[in-house]
Structures are given as structure tokens and as C-alpha cells.
Backbone as numpy.savetxt, mean C-alpha at the origin, in Angstrom:
# Nx Ny Nz CAx CAy CAz Cx Cy Cz
-20.98 -3.55 2.85 -19.56 -3.36 2.60 -18.94 -2.44 3.64
-19.16 -2.80 4.91 -18.59 -2.04 6.01 -17.68 -2.94 6.83
-16.73 -2.33 7.47 -15.79 -3.07 8.30 -16.37 -3.18 9.71
-16.86 -4.37 10.06 -17.33 -4.63 11.41 -16.45 -5.70 12.05
-16.77 -6.09 13.27 -15.88 -7.00 13.97 -15.83 -8.37 13.31
-16.93 -8.82 12.77 -16.93 -10.12 12.10 -16.03 -10.10 10.88
-16.13 -9.03 10.09 -15.26 -8.90 8.91 -13.81 -8.75 9.33
-13.57 -7.99 10.40 -12.20 -7.80 10.89 -11.59 -9.12 11.34
-12.37 -9.93 12.03 -11.87 -11.22 12.50 -11.52 -12.13 11.32
-12.36 -12.10 10.31 -12.08 -12.91 9.12 -10.79 -12.45 8.44
-10.64 -11.15 8.30 -9.43 -10.62 7.67 -8.19 -10.91 8.50
-8.30 -10.74 9.81 -7.16 -11.03 10.68 -6.76 -12.49 10.59
-7.75 -13.37 10.51 -7.46 -14.78 10.40 -6.70 -15.12 9.13
-7.06 -14.46 8.05 -6.35 -14.68 6.79 -4.88 -14.28 6.93
-4.64 -13.10 7.49 -3.27 -12.59 7.56 -2.45 -13.37 8.59
-3.05 -13.73 9.71 -2.33 -14.54 10.70 -1.88 -15.87 10.09
-2.58 -16.32 9.07 -2.24 -17.57 8.43 -1.04 -17.50 7.52
-0.55 -16.28 7.22 0.58 -16.23 6.27 1.75 -15.34 6.68
1.63 -14.48 7.69 2.77 -13.60 7.99 4.00 -14.37 8.48
3.81 -15.60 8.93 4.95 -16.43 9.30 5.01 -17.72 8.48
4.39 -17.71 7.35 4.47 -18.85 6.44 5.75 -18.68 5.61
6.77 -19.49 5.84 8.08 -19.21 5.24 8.20 -19.50 3.75
7.41 -20.43 3.27 7.50 -20.79 1.85 6.10 -20.99 1.28
5.92 -20.69 0.01 6.88 -20.14 -0.95 7.24 -18.69 -0.62
8.43 -18.27 -1.07 8.90 -16.92 -0.81 9.72 -16.42 -1.99
9.41 -15.22 -2.42 10.13 -14.59 -3.54 10.97 -13.46 -2.99
12.30 -13.59 -3.08 13.19 -12.60 -2.50 13.56 -11.49 -3.48
13.67 -10.28 -2.94 14.28 -9.16 -3.66 15.71 -9.11 -3.14
16.60 -9.86 -3.78 17.88 -10.17 -3.16 18.96 -10.30 -4.23
20.04 -9.55 -4.05 21.20 -9.65 -4.93 22.27 -10.49 -4.24
22.70 -11.56 -4.87 23.75 -12.39 -4.33 25.11 -11.79 -4.68
25.89 -11.49 -3.66 27.23 -10.96 -3.87 28.31 -12.03 -3.74
27.94 -13.18 -3.19 28.86 -14.30 -3.05 28.05 -15.55 -2.74
28.73 -16.68 -2.67 28.06 -17.93 -2.31 27.42 -17.83 -0.93
27.99 -17.02 -0.07 27.47 -16.89 1.30 26.07 -16.28 1.33
25.70 -15.63 0.26 24.38 -14.99 0.21 23.27 -15.94 -0.20
23.61 -17.16 -0.52 22.59 -18.14 -0.91 22.07 -18.85 0.33
21.27 -18.09 1.10 20.72 -18.60 2.35 19.22 -18.36 2.38
18.49 -19.03 3.27 17.03 -18.87 3.33 16.62 -17.44 3.71
15.41 -17.04 3.34 14.93 -15.68 3.64 15.04 -15.30 5.12
14.75 -16.25 6.02 14.76 -15.95 7.45 16.14 -15.45 7.92
17.19 -15.87 7.23 18.54 -15.44 7.59 18.71 -13.94 7.40
18.10 -13.40 6.36 18.23 -11.98 6.03 17.11 -11.13 6.62
15.94 -11.75 6.78 14.75 -11.01 7.22 14.11 -11.72 8.41
14.57 -11.43 9.61 14.07 -12.15 10.79 12.62 -11.87 11.15
12.03 -10.82 10.55 10.61 -10.53 10.79 9.80 -10.79 9.52
10.23 -10.21 8.43 9.40 -10.19 7.22 9.80 -11.29 6.24
9.73 -12.53 6.73 10.09 -13.68 5.91 8.86 -14.48 5.47
7.69 -14.00 5.77 6.45 -14.71 5.42 5.72 -14.02 4.28
4.49 -14.46 4.06 3.58 -13.78 3.12 4.10 -13.71 1.68
4.93 -14.67 1.29 5.42 -14.82 -0.08 6.54 -13.86 -0.44
6.50 -12.63 0.08 7.57 -11.67 -0.22 7.64 -10.62 0.87
8.74 -9.87 0.87 9.01 -8.93 1.95 7.91 -7.88 2.10
7.57 -7.22 0.99 6.61 -6.12 1.10 5.23 -6.61 1.52
4.81 -7.79 1.04 3.50 -8.31 1.44 3.48 -8.63 2.93
4.61 -9.11 3.45 4.68 -9.37 4.88 4.60 -8.07 5.68
5.26 -7.04 5.19 5.20 -5.75 5.87 3.77 -5.24 5.91
3.09 -5.23 4.77 1.73 -4.67 4.85 0.73 -5.67 5.42
1.09 -6.95 5.48 0.28 -7.87 6.25 0.31 -7.50 7.73
1.50 -7.15 8.23 1.61 -6.70 9.61 0.88 -5.38 9.82
0.92 -4.49 8.85 0.14 -3.25 8.95 -1.34 -3.58 9.12
-1.82 -4.55 8.36 -3.23 -4.95 8.47 -3.53 -5.49 9.87
-2.66 -6.35 10.36 -2.91 -6.94 11.68 -2.94 -5.88 12.78
-2.00 -4.96 12.76 -1.97 -3.94 13.81 -3.17 -3.00 13.69
-3.55 -2.69 12.45 -4.71 -1.82 12.25 -5.97 -2.49 12.80
-6.14 -3.76 12.51 -7.33 -4.49 12.98 -7.32 -4.64 14.50
-6.14 -4.84 15.08 -6.05 -4.92 16.54 -6.49 -3.62 17.19
-6.06 -2.50 16.62 -6.43 -1.21 17.19 -7.93 -0.94 17.06
-8.49 -1.26 15.92 -9.89 -0.94 15.67 -10.85 -1.89 16.38
-10.41 -3.14 16.57 -11.30 -4.15 17.16 -10.55 -4.93 18.25
-10.21 -4.26 19.34 -9.43 -4.92 20.39 -10.18 -6.06 21.06
-11.50 -6.11 20.89 -12.28 -7.16 21.53 -12.38 -8.44 20.74
-11.92 -8.46 19.54 -12.02 -9.70 18.74 -11.00 -10.71 19.27
-11.34 -11.98 19.13 -10.48 -13.04 19.67 -9.09 -12.99 19.06
-9.00 -12.61 17.78 -7.72 -12.60 17.09 -6.75 -11.54 17.62
-7.28 -10.55 18.34 -6.42 -9.47 18.85 -5.34 -10.02 19.78
-5.66 -11.01 20.57 -4.69 -11.60 21.49 -3.56 -12.28 20.70
-3.93 -12.99 19.65 -2.92 -13.66 18.83 -2.02 -12.64 18.13
-2.62 -11.55 17.67 -1.83 -10.51 17.02 -0.82 -9.93 18.01
-1.27 -9.64 19.22 -0.40 -9.05 20.22 0.78 -9.97 20.54
0.49 -11.23 20.76 1.55 -12.18 21.10 2.54 -12.33 19.96
2.04 -12.40 18.74 2.91 -12.57 17.59 3.75 -11.32 17.36
3.15 -10.15 17.54 3.89 -8.90 17.36 4.95 -8.73 18.44
4.63 -9.10 19.67 5.63 -9.01 20.74 6.83 -9.88 20.42
6.60 -11.03 19.85 7.69 -11.93 19.51 8.45 -11.47 18.27
7.79 -10.73 17.39 8.40 -10.31 16.13 9.13 -8.98 16.24
8.51 -8.00 16.86 9.06 -6.64 16.87 9.98 -6.43 18.06
11.00 -7.25 18.12 12.02 -7.07 19.15 13.13 -6.19 18.58
13.90 -5.59 19.46 14.99 -4.72 19.02 15.99 -5.50 18.16
16.27 -6.73 18.56 17.25 -7.54 17.82 16.78 -7.85 16.41
15.53 -8.25 16.28 15.02 -8.63 14.96 14.89 -7.40 14.05
14.47 -6.30 14.61 14.36 -5.08 13.79 15.75 -4.62 13.36
16.73 -4.76 14.22 18.10 -4.42 13.84 18.58 -5.31 12.69
18.14 -6.56 12.71 18.48 -7.46 11.61 17.87 -7.00 10.30
16.62 -6.58 10.34 15.98 -6.04 9.13 16.70 -4.77 8.66
17.05 -3.92 9.61 17.72 -2.67 9.27 19.09 -2.92 8.66
19.81 -3.90 9.16 21.17 -4.15 8.68 21.18 -4.61 7.23
20.08 -5.22 6.78 20.04 -5.67 5.39 20.21 -4.50 4.42
19.78 -3.34 4.83 19.86 -2.17 3.95 21.29 -1.70 3.73
22.20 -2.13 4.58 23.60 -1.73 4.45 24.40 -2.69 3.56
23.77 -3.72 3.08 24.46 -4.67 2.21 24.80 -4.03 0.86
25.87 -4.50 0.22 26.15 -4.03 -1.14 24.97 -4.35 -2.06
24.72 -3.47 -3.00 23.66 -3.66 -4.00 22.26 -3.68 -3.40
22.07 -3.04 -2.26 20.73 -2.99 -1.66 20.02 -1.66 -1.92
20.64 -0.80 -2.70 20.08 0.54 -2.90 18.64 0.51 -3.40
18.36 -0.40 -4.31 17.02 -0.46 -4.88 16.09 -1.45 -4.20
16.51 -2.02 -3.07 15.68 -2.99 -2.37 14.32 -2.42 -2.03
13.28 -3.04 -2.61 11.87 -2.72 -2.33 11.51 -1.26 -2.64
12.16 -0.66 -3.61 11.90 0.74 -3.96 10.73 0.87 -4.94
9.77 1.75 -4.69 9.49 2.48 -3.45 8.38 1.83 -2.63
7.80 0.76 -3.17 6.60 0.15 -2.57 6.86 -0.33 -1.14
7.90 -1.14 -0.98 8.19 -1.64 0.35 8.59 -0.55 1.30
9.30 0.47 0.79 9.68 1.60 1.64 8.43 2.24 2.26
7.47 2.52 1.38 6.27 3.23 1.82 5.48 2.40 2.83
5.37 1.10 2.57 4.63 0.26 3.52 5.36 0.15 4.85
6.69 0.16 4.84 7.42 0.13 6.10 7.14 1.38 6.92
7.04 2.52 6.25 6.70 3.75 6.95 5.27 3.69 7.48
4.36 3.13 6.68 2.97 3.01 7.12 2.86 2.07 8.32
3.65 1.00 8.31 3.64 0.08 9.44 4.13 0.79 10.71
5.19 1.54 10.60 5.68 2.28 11.77 4.62 3.25 12.28
3.98 3.97 11.36 2.96 4.94 11.76 1.82 4.25 12.51
1.42 3.08 12.04 0.38 2.34 12.73 0.87 1.80 14.07
2.10 1.31 14.11 2.62 0.73 15.35 2.67 1.77 16.47
2.96 3.02 16.13 3.03 4.09 17.12 1.67 4.28 17.82
0.60 3.98 17.13 -0.74 4.16 17.71 -1.03 3.16 18.83
-0.23 2.12 18.93 -0.44 1.10 19.96 0.39 1.48 21.18
-0.17 2.35 21.98 0.57 2.95 23.08 0.86 1.97 24.21
0.21 0.82 24.19 0.47 -0.18 25.22 1.68 -1.05 24.89
2.31 -0.80 23.76 3.45 -1.58 23.33 4.56 -0.65 22.84
5.78 -1.19 22.73 6.93 -0.41 22.27 7.22 -0.65 20.79
6.29 -1.22 20.08 6.51 -1.57 18.68 6.91 -0.36 17.84
6.22 0.75 18.05 6.49 1.95 17.25 7.90 2.46 17.45
8.32 2.58 18.68 9.67 3.09 18.96 10.73 2.17 18.37
10.48 0.88 18.42 11.46 -0.07 17.90 11.53 -0.04 16.38
10.40 0.20 15.73 10.36 0.21 14.26 10.84 1.53 13.67
10.94 2.56 14.49 11.28 3.88 13.96 12.60 3.92 13.19
13.69 3.30 13.66 14.92 3.36 12.87 14.79 2.78 11.47
14.00 1.73 11.33 13.78 1.15 10.01 12.99 2.11 9.13
11.94 2.71 9.67 11.14 3.67 8.91 11.99 4.87 8.49
12.80 5.37 9.38 13.61 6.55 9.06 14.69 6.22 8.04
15.18 5.00 8.06 16.15 4.61 7.04 15.52 4.63 5.66
14.28 4.17 5.56 13.59 4.21 4.27 13.20 5.63 3.88
12.88 6.45 4.87 12.57 7.85 4.58 13.77 8.55 3.96
14.95 8.28 4.48 16.16 8.88 3.91 16.39 8.37 2.49
16.12 7.11 2.26 16.25 6.57 0.91 15.27 7.25 -0.05
14.06 7.51 0.43 13.09 8.19 -0.41 13.54 9.60 -0.72
14.07 10.28 0.26 14.57 11.64 0.05 15.67 11.64 -1.03
16.59 10.70 -0.92 17.66 10.60 -1.91 17.14 10.22 -3.29
16.15 9.37 -3.31 15.57 8.90 -4.58 14.87 10.04 -5.32
14.11 10.84 -4.60 13.40 11.95 -5.25 14.38 12.97 -5.83
15.56 13.04 -5.26 16.56 13.97 -5.77 17.08 13.57 -7.14
16.97 12.30 -7.50 17.48 11.84 -8.80 16.38 11.35 -9.72
15.13 11.24 -9.23 14.04 10.72 -10.05 13.46 11.86 -10.89
13.85 11.92 -12.14 13.42 13.02 -13.00 11.95 12.89 -13.38
11.50 11.67 -13.63 10.14 11.44 -14.11 9.41 10.45 -13.20
8.14 10.66 -12.95 7.39 9.68 -12.17 7.22 8.38 -12.95
7.18 7.29 -12.23 6.93 5.98 -12.83 5.43 5.71 -12.70
4.78 5.49 -13.82 3.33 5.47 -13.85 2.72 4.08 -14.06
3.52 3.03 -13.96 2.97 1.69 -14.11 2.04 1.37 -12.95
1.25 0.32 -13.10 0.31 -0.04 -12.06 0.80 -1.15 -11.15
2.13 -1.24 -10.99 2.69 -2.26 -10.12 3.55 -1.61 -9.04
4.42 -2.38 -8.42 5.15 -1.95 -7.24 6.02 -0.71 -7.47
6.37 -0.44 -8.70 7.29 0.66 -8.99 6.57 2.00 -9.10
5.25 1.99 -9.03 4.46 3.21 -9.18 4.89 4.27 -8.16
5.18 5.45 -8.64 5.68 6.51 -7.77 4.58 7.11 -6.90
3.42 7.37 -7.46 2.39 8.07 -6.71 1.90 7.26 -5.51
1.81 5.94 -5.66 1.37 5.13 -4.52 2.37 5.22 -3.38
3.64 5.07 -3.70 4.65 5.17 -2.66 4.62 6.51 -1.95
4.42 7.57 -2.73 4.39 8.91 -2.13 3.16 9.11 -1.27
2.05 8.47 -1.63 0.84 8.58 -0.81 1.09 8.10 0.62
1.60 6.89 0.74 1.84 6.34 2.07 2.95 7.10 2.79
3.98 7.45 2.04 5.10 8.16 2.64 4.68 9.54 3.14
3.79 10.22 2.40 3.35 11.54 2.82 2.61 11.48 4.15
1.75 10.48 4.31 1.02 10.34 5.57 1.99 10.16 6.73
3.04 9.37 6.51 4.04 9.17 7.56 4.83 10.45 7.80
5.26 11.10 6.72 6.12 12.28 6.85 5.41 13.43 7.54
4.13 13.57 7.31 3.39 14.66 7.97 3.45 14.53 9.49
3.62 13.31 9.98 3.68 13.09 11.43 5.11 13.04 11.96
6.04 12.54 11.15 7.37 12.25 11.68 8.52 13.00 11.00
8.29 13.59 9.84 9.37 14.23 9.11 8.80 15.36 8.24
8.49 16.51 8.83 7.85 17.60 8.09 8.63 18.04 6.86
9.94 18.01 6.90 10.74 18.42 5.74 10.52 17.46 4.56
10.43 16.17 4.87 10.15 15.21 3.80 8.75 15.43 3.25
7.79 15.78 4.10 6.43 16.05 3.64 6.42 17.22 2.66
7.18 18.26 2.96 7.27 19.41 2.05 7.87 18.99 0.72
8.90 18.17 0.78 9.54 17.69 -0.45 8.58 16.87 -1.29
7.83 15.98 -0.66 6.88 15.14 -1.39 5.80 16.00 -2.05
5.30 16.97 -1.33 4.27 17.84 -1.90 4.82 18.64 -3.08
6.00 19.18 -2.93 6.59 19.97 -4.00 6.89 19.10 -5.22
7.49 17.94 -5.00 7.84 17.03 -6.10 6.57 16.60 -6.84
5.54 16.26 -6.08 4.29 15.80 -6.69 3.62 16.89 -7.50
3.59 18.09 -6.97 2.98 19.21 -7.69 3.72 19.49 -8.99
5.05 19.42 -8.94 5.84 19.68 -10.13 5.62 18.62 -11.20
5.56 17.36 -10.82 5.49 16.28 -11.79 4.09 15.96 -12.26
3.10 16.15 -11.40 1.73 15.77 -11.76 0.80 16.97 -11.97
1.22 18.14 -11.52 0.32 19.29 -11.53 -0.18 19.70 -12.89
0.59 19.45 -13.94 0.18 19.84 -15.28 -0.53 18.77 -16.07
-0.80 17.62 -15.48 -1.46 16.53 -16.22 -2.90 16.89 -16.56
-3.26 16.63 -17.83 -4.59 16.98 -18.31 -5.17 15.86 -19.17
-6.51 15.74 -19.14 -7.25 14.84 -20.03 -6.63 13.44 -20.05
-6.60 12.81 -18.91 -6.00 11.49 -18.78 -6.77 10.47 -19.62
-6.04 9.73 -20.42 -6.66 8.73 -21.29 -6.87 7.39 -20.59
-6.16 7.15 -19.50 -6.33 5.94 -18.68 -6.24 4.67 -19.51
-5.10 4.49 -20.15 -4.88 3.25 -20.89 -4.52 2.16 -19.88
-5.52 1.69 -19.18 -5.35 0.68 -18.15 -6.61 -0.16 -18.08
-6.54 -1.31 -17.44 -5.37 -1.85 -16.76 -4.47 -2.65 -17.68
-3.21 -2.72 -17.31 -2.33 -3.71 -17.90 -2.69 -5.07 -17.32
-2.19 -6.11 -17.93 -2.61 -7.46 -17.55 -2.18 -7.91 -16.18
-1.23 -7.20 -15.55 -0.76 -7.64 -14.24 -0.75 -6.52 -13.22
-1.59 -5.52 -13.40 -1.53 -4.33 -12.55 -2.50 -4.42 -11.37
-2.07 -3.95 -10.23 -2.94 -3.89 -9.06 -3.17 -2.44 -8.61
-2.58 -1.49 -9.31 -2.80 -0.07 -9.05 -3.28 0.60 -10.33
-4.16 1.57 -10.17 -4.56 2.41 -11.28 -3.61 3.60 -11.34
-2.87 3.69 -12.42 -1.96 4.83 -12.56 -2.71 6.14 -12.45
-3.87 6.22 -13.10 -4.65 7.46 -13.10 -5.20 7.78 -11.72
-5.84 6.81 -11.09 -6.53 7.09 -9.83 -5.57 7.23 -8.66
-4.45 6.52 -8.70 -3.47 6.70 -7.64 -2.88 8.10 -7.70
-2.65 8.58 -8.91 -2.18 9.96 -9.07 -3.22 10.94 -8.55
-4.49 10.72 -8.90 -5.54 11.62 -8.43 -5.64 11.59 -6.90
-5.50 10.41 -6.34 -5.54 10.27 -4.89 -4.40 11.07 -4.25
-3.22 10.96 -4.81 -2.09 11.71 -4.28 -2.34 13.21 -4.37
-2.85 13.66 -5.50 -3.11 15.10 -5.66 -4.21 15.59 -4.73
-5.14 14.70 -4.38 -6.16 15.07 -3.40 -5.54 15.32 -2.03
-4.43 14.64 -1.75 -3.71 14.85 -0.50 -2.79 16.06 -0.57
-2.24 16.31 -1.74 -1.23 17.36 -1.89 -1.87 18.74 -2.00
-2.99 18.82 -2.71 -3.63 20.11 -2.97 -4.76 20.37 -1.98
-5.09 21.61 -1.78 -6.29 21.96 -1.04 -7.52 21.59 -1.85
-8.69 21.57 -1.21 -9.90 21.09 -1.88 -10.21 21.89 -3.14
-10.17 23.21 -3.07 -10.51 24.03 -4.24 -9.52 23.79 -5.38
-8.24 23.77 -5.05 -7.23 23.53 -6.08 -7.35 22.13 -6.65
-7.67 21.17 -5.78 -7.81 19.80 -6.28 -9.00 19.69 -7.24
-10.11 20.31 -6.90 -11.27 20.22 -7.80 -10.93 20.80 -9.17
-10.21 21.89 -9.18 -9.81 22.50 -10.45 -8.87 21.56 -11.22
-7.90 20.99 -10.52 -6.98 20.06 -11.16 -7.71 18.84 -11.69
-8.60 18.27 -10.87 -9.29 17.04 -11.23 -10.24 17.26 -12.41
-10.86 18.43 -12.47 -11.76 18.73 -13.59 -11.01 18.73 -14.91
-9.75 19.11 -14.88 -8.94 19.09 -16.09 -8.34 17.70 -16.34
-8.08 16.98 -15.28 -7.46 15.65 -15.39 -8.45 14.62 -15.93
-9.68 14.63 -15.40 -10.74 13.74 -15.89 -11.96 14.59 -16.23
-11.91 15.29 -17.37 -12.97 16.25 -17.71 -14.30 15.61 -18.07
-14.32 14.30 -18.31 -15.57 13.63 -18.72 -16.07 12.70 -17.62
-15.86 13.08 -16.39 -16.28 12.25 -15.27 -17.78 11.96 -15.31
-18.59 12.95 -15.60 -20.04 12.76 -15.59 -20.52 11.79 -16.67
-19.71 11.60 -17.69 -20.03 10.61 -18.74 -19.39 9.26 -18.44
-18.75 9.14 -17.27 -18.04 7.92 -16.88 -17.00 7.53 -17.91
-16.23 8.53 -18.31 -15.16 8.33 -19.28 -13.86 8.90 -18.71
-12.74 8.24 -18.98 -12.56 7.02 -19.76 -13.24 5.82 -19.10
-13.88 5.00 -19.90 -14.68 3.89 -19.39 -13.85 2.90 -18.58
-12.57 2.80 -18.89 -11.73 1.83 -18.19 -11.67 2.09 -16.70
-11.78 3.35 -16.28 -11.71 3.67 -14.86 -12.98 3.34 -14.10
-14.05 3.08 -14.83 -15.34 2.81 -14.20 -15.75 1.35 -14.35
-14.88 0.55 -14.93 -15.18 -0.84 -15.23 -14.26 -1.76 -14.42
-14.79 -2.52 -13.47 -13.93 -3.43 -12.72 -13.20 -4.41 -13.63
-11.98 -4.71 -13.25 -11.18 -5.63 -14.04 -11.69 -7.06 -13.88
-11.55 -7.85 -14.93 -11.91 -9.27 -14.91 -10.67 -10.10 -14.63
-10.82 -11.07 -13.77 -9.70 -11.92 -13.37 -9.95 -13.33 -13.92
-9.11 -13.75 -14.84 -9.35 -15.02 -15.52 -8.78 -16.22 -14.77
-7.75 -16.01 -13.93 -7.10 -17.13 -13.25 -6.48 -16.63 -11.95
-7.14 -16.91 -10.85 -6.67 -16.41 -9.55 -5.52 -17.22 -8.98
-5.12 -18.29 -9.65 -3.94 -19.03 -9.22 -2.67 -18.51 -9.87
-2.82 -17.59 -10.81 -1.68 -16.97 -11.48 -1.34 -15.68 -10.72
-0.14 -15.61 -10.18 0.21 -14.50 -9.31 0.09 -13.14 -9.96
0.41 -13.03 -11.23 0.32 -11.76 -11.93 -1.12 -11.40 -12.27
-1.85 -12.36 -12.81 -3.25 -12.08 -13.17 -4.08 -11.80 -11.92
-3.74 -12.45 -10.81 -4.46 -12.19 -9.56 -4.28 -10.76 -9.08
-3.26 -10.07 -9.60 -3.10 -8.65 -9.27 -4.36 -7.85 -9.57
-5.13 -8.30 -10.53 -6.29 -7.51 -10.95 -7.38 -7.45 -9.88
-7.44 -8.44 -9.00 -8.34 -8.31 -7.85 -7.89 -7.14 -6.98
-6.60 -6.98 -6.85 -6.08 -5.84 -6.10 -6.36 -4.53 -6.78
-6.36 -4.53 -8.10 -6.70 -3.32 -8.83 -8.10 -2.86 -8.46
-9.03 -3.79 -8.43 -10.40 -3.41 -8.09 -10.48 -2.83 -6.68
-9.75 -3.40 -5.75 -9.78 -2.90 -4.38 -9.06 -1.56 -4.26
-7.92 -1.41 -4.92 -7.20 -0.14 -4.81 -7.94 0.98 -5.54
-8.61 0.66 -6.62 -9.45 1.67 -7.27 -10.57 2.11 -6.35
-11.19 1.16 -5.66 -12.27 1.51 -4.72 -11.74 2.48 -3.67
-10.55 2.20 -3.16 -9.91 3.09 -2.18 -9.70 4.48 -2.76
-9.14 4.56 -3.95 -8.87 5.87 -4.55 -10.16 6.62 -4.87
-11.12 5.93 -5.45 -12.39 6.60 -5.77 -13.05 7.16 -4.52
-13.00 6.44 -3.43 -13.64 6.92 -2.20 -12.95 8.17 -1.67
-11.63 8.17 -1.70 -10.90 9.35 -1.23 -11.16 10.55 -2.14
-11.11 10.32 -3.43 -11.35 11.40 -4.38 -12.77 11.94 -4.23
-13.74 11.05 -4.05 -15.14 11.48 -3.93 -15.33 12.47 -2.79
-14.58 12.29 -1.73 -14.73 13.16 -0.56 -14.27 14.58 -0.83
-13.53 14.80 -1.93 -13.04 16.13 -2.27 -13.84 16.82 -3.36
-14.89 16.14 -3.85 -15.63 16.66 -5.00 -16.99 17.21 -4.59
-17.60 17.95 -5.52 -18.97 18.41 -5.33 -19.94 17.25 -5.38
-21.20 17.48 -5.02 -22.16 16.40 -4.85 -22.35 15.55 -6.10
-22.50 16.16 -7.25 -22.76 15.38 -8.47 -21.56 14.53 -8.85
-20.39 15.12 -8.81 -19.18 14.36 -9.15 -18.89 13.30 -8.09
-19.14 13.63 -6.85 -18.91 12.67 -5.77 -19.80 11.45 -5.93
-21.03 11.65 -6.39 -21.94 10.52 -6.59 -21.40 9.55 -7.64
-20.84 10.10 -8.70 -20.27 9.26 -9.76 -19.07 8.48 -9.21
-18.21 9.17 -8.49 -17.01 8.53 -7.94 -17.38 7.46 -6.91
-18.36 7.74 -6.08 -18.77 6.79 -5.06 -19.37 5.54 -5.68
-20.17 5.72 -6.72 -20.74 4.56 -7.40 -19.65 3.69 -8.01
-18.64 4.31 -8.58 -17.52 3.55 -9.14 -16.78 2.81 -8.04
-16.60 3.46 -6.89 -15.93 2.81 -5.77 -16.70 1.58 -5.31
-18.00 1.72 -5.16 -18.83 0.61 -4.69 -18.78 -0.57 -5.65
-18.80 -0.28 -6.95 -18.78 -1.36 -7.93 -17.44 -2.10 -7.89
-16.37 -1.36 -7.76 -15.06 -2.00 -7.71 -14.88 -2.79 -6.41
-15.36 -2.26 -5.31 -15.24 -2.95 -4.04 -16.02 -4.26 -4.06
-17.22 -4.23 -4.62 -18.03 -5.44 -4.72 -17.36 -6.50 -5.59
-16.60 -6.06 -6.57 -15.90 -7.00 -7.45 -14.70 -7.63 -6.77
-14.07 -6.92 -5.84 -12.84 -7.41 -5.23 -12.99 -8.14 -3.91
-13.94 -7.72 -3.08 -14.02 -8.25 -1.72 -14.23 -9.76 -1.62
-15.00 -10.38 -2.52 -15.24 -11.82 -2.35 -14.01 -12.69 -2.57
-12.90 -12.13 -2.99 -11.78 -12.96 -3.44 -10.52 -12.80 -2.59
-10.68 -12.42 -1.34 -9.51 -12.20 -0.49 -8.74 -13.48 -0.23
-9.42 -14.61 -0.27 -8.75 -15.87 0.04 -9.06 -16.93 -1.02
-9.25 -16.52 -2.24 -9.58 -17.48 -3.30 -8.39 -18.37 -3.63
-7.20 -17.84 -3.55 -5.98 -18.60 -3.84 -4.83 -17.88 -3.16
-3.78 -18.60 -2.79 -2.66 -17.97 -2.09 -1.99 -16.87 -2.92
-2.14 -16.94 -4.24 -1.59 -15.90 -5.10 -2.13 -14.52 -4.73
-3.36 -14.46 -4.27 -3.93 -13.21 -3.80 -4.06 -13.14 -2.29
-4.24 -14.29 -1.68 -4.46 -14.33 -0.23 -3.34 -13.68 0.56
-2.12 -13.77 0.06 -0.98 -13.29 0.84 -0.86 -11.76 0.86
-1.78 -11.05 0.17 -1.63 -9.59 0.15 -2.92 -8.80 0.01
-3.99 -9.41 -0.50 -5.19 -8.65 -0.84 -5.88 -8.01 0.35
-5.80 -8.62 1.51 -6.50 -8.07 2.68 -6.10 -6.62 2.95
-4.84 -6.29 2.75 -4.39 -4.93 3.03 -5.12 -3.91 2.15
-5.33 -4.26 0.90 -6.00 -3.32 0.01 -7.49 -3.27 0.25
-8.07 -4.38 0.67 -9.47 -4.34 1.09 -9.63 -3.43 2.29
-8.68 -3.52 3.21 -8.74 -2.69 4.41 -8.60 -1.21 4.08
-7.69 -0.88 3.17 -7.56 0.51 2.73 -8.90 1.03 2.19
-9.53 0.24 1.35 -10.79 0.67 0.74 -11.89 0.81 1.78
-12.00 -0.15 2.68 -13.05 -0.11 3.69 -12.85 1.06 4.67
-11.63 1.33 5.02 -11.35 2.44 5.93 -11.60 3.79 5.28
-11.48 3.84 3.96 -11.71 5.11 3.26 -13.15 5.54 3.32
-14.03 4.63 3.66 -15.45 5.00 3.80 -15.65 5.92 4.98
């Protein structure tokens, strides 16, 4: 369960097969008039593939990450050519202008926002291209939206789907630490205030359509927000029965009954995102606790990895979460 060039090529091939696949496509789109009833490509000149906007964004994050890590794979050339054609100033301006439309305030909040920032952060690492500089205005527009959102968000949203607050803050914090230190301070402060007092998590999960663990995504965020000593103290109170593998739901991979159902297929993503969170958390724990967390990560990863391309319901997005988990090793 390691990311090598063969695995990277397979993953890149999956994503290259859908980032420009125009249909089916599910829009996050408010129609303000008859003129708004147009195809996705009209509104999103880059992110019109992969079934929906956010999946296309993190599909591109996957492609750029794989290109950077494995520049020698055959797929790297295809990624470069496709990115050069996609990340033009004109097309990015088109994506940015969508945010100025009436009723766009909640567009892709906060999941797509966070992935757009992650994509920009990855694009900057490709110093042989101008992708990062071109994507920066889009990332900063979402960063400002996040800043405004945190000012009015009284309570964290703890569901295991796109609206989850802690997941969005995780990706946004990584971006903000590099590009917007003031936003990073705000994210750390907001997270500490809202999650710092959580104790004895019961982990009533997963829901039937969840791809994120509310409990483990929160723990992952706190591992980033707190120093190691403070995090261990917080985590010991948050999951006090870790050594007994309780709550059992956090240690048991989800079962997927129908991978052609878009919502039920989310559970494959849950297994992969849990593996990612467990691996990150394990790195902050003492040896005995880390062993328990690592074993849980391995079990969840083994449950999720075989199904990256079982059906388009999962194929259009699962690779990104497999990559998160594999990189966390």
C-alpha cells in the first residue's frame, strides 16, 4: 500500500479519463433567469468535467500532485499538455467571474473552496509553469469567502459530507500557512474555540452517504492546530478508549452495498479519508496509541483502494482521497 510509479500511472490514467468528461454533470447553480439555463462549460471553462465542480478541482489537484512526484511516468506529458490548455488566464478569469454572480455566495461552500486553495498550493510547486500564479486570484477569492464565512458561522457543521467544517479548514489551513498568515491565525483560533472542549466522542457514524468521518476529520484538524503535547492531551479526552478500539465504528471499515449509487459509493471515500486521518493522527501519538491508529488506517485503506474505478459514481473522485491517504504515510 505504497505510492510508486506504477500506482501513480494508474491513478493518473483514471483522472485523465474524467477531468474533461462533460457529462453527466451535477451543477451547483442558481438560475436567475432563462439565460442561466446553459451547459456547464459556459459557466466553468476549466472545471466542467468529473461529474461536478469540486470533483474536477480535486481531480486536477491529483493530476498535478502525481506529475510532481513522478515526472518520469508517461502520463506526466499528458497532464502537462492538458494543464497548459486549461490553466490559461482567460479560462481562470471565467471561473473567477462566476463568483460575482447573484446568489453565488454559497457556491461550493466550504468543500470546493478548500480544494481550490489546495489546487493553487500544488500548482505553485510546478516552477516550470505559470499555473500557480494564474490560479492565485481564484484561490484568494475563496480565501476571502472563508474569512467572511467564519465570521458568521457560530457552530461547526459536523456532517460527513461536503458541508463538513473541519475538512474545509484542514485544506484551507495548509494553504493559509503559506499564502495568508492572518487567515491561518483565524482558522487556528476558530478551531480551538469550537473544537477544543470536545470530550468522549461517541462517533455516531457513518451515515449512509458520508465520505468523511466527523470525528476523525476533527481530530486531524486539531492535530494540525495544536502542538504535539497539547494534541495528545486533547485526543486522550476526545477518544479516551482508543486502546480498546472504541467507539468501534471508528475502527470498522464501512460496507458499500451498491457502488453504482452515487451516495452509497461515498462510503468507499469514507474508508480512504479515515485512513488519511488515522495516519496523520498516529504520527502525533505515543508508540502504543500510534500502533492502534496505524492498524486502523491500514484496515481502512485496504478496504478502499481496490474500488477507485469500480463505477463512475466513485471513479470521478475517489483517487484524490486515495492519494491523500497514501501521501500521509
